[in-house]
N, C-alpha and C positions, 0 to 999 in steps of 0.2 A: 618844742614849751619845755621850762626848765625841767629838772631832773624830772625827761619821758629818757628812756631809751636808743639811742642809734642803733640795731644792733636789726631791727627789721629791714632797714633802706632805709625808711618811710625820709618823709621827704617835706615844707611847707608842700599843701598840694594835694599827696599821695606818693607814692611807693616807685624808690629809681630801682627806673628798670637797669640793665647793665647790656654794655651795646656788644656789638656787635663790631671785635675792635682789625676782623677780614677788610671791611667798611672802605679803612679810614686809615690800615697800618699796614706798610710795606716792607720786608724785607729785598732787598735787589740789591744783589752783588757788583762791583763797581760802583756803587753809587752812597759815598759818604759811608764805604770801606762798611760796605751790609749791614750798617746799621738801623735798628728796623723807624722807617719815616710819613712823614702823611705820601698815604698817593696821589703823583702831583704836581712831588715839589722833592727839593732837597733837602727838605730844616725836617731835623732829628726829631724823632720823640725828646731824647733825651737834649734836644734843646730849651725848646718847652718846658721841663722837667729843674732846670738850672735854672731859665728866667722862675720861674714859681718859686722857688731857692732860696733870690736874692730881692724876692719879697711885691715880684711887678702882680702887681695883677691882671687879669684876664683881659683888662678889653685893652691896656700897656701891652697886657701880647701881642696881642689881632690885631692895635694901631701896628704892629713892631712892626709882623707881617702880617701883611695880608695875603696870603694864602687858604690863609686864617680862619676860621670858627673862635668860638667858642666852645663848638661841639669838639671840639679839634682837641685843646685845651682841656676837657674834661675827658677829652679821648686816652691822653698822655699820664693822667691818674693815673686812670682807672688800669693803661696797661699796666706801669707803677706796681700798681695795692697786686696784682693778678702776678705777674715775677714773685714779687715778697712774696706774696705765696705759697707759691709753688718753692723759691728760698725755703722759706722756714718747714716746709712740712717732708724735704726731703731727706 
């Protein structure tokens, strides 16, 4: 709702629970130079983040990367947020 704080991670219809990113993202030596990728693919989290930064919607990303779902896109955003939080507190 307008004017309400989102600090409680609330979303329309309830609370957004953090994902267990280890079920979606992995790092494998020799695959994409060890960059974090979505499990079972060679698609790097960075690829999805670049798409989002360029203005693509989740639907467009999922259409371009047939192996991915909207949950993968959400995982990429959460991964970036967690990495940023770690940098800010280091």
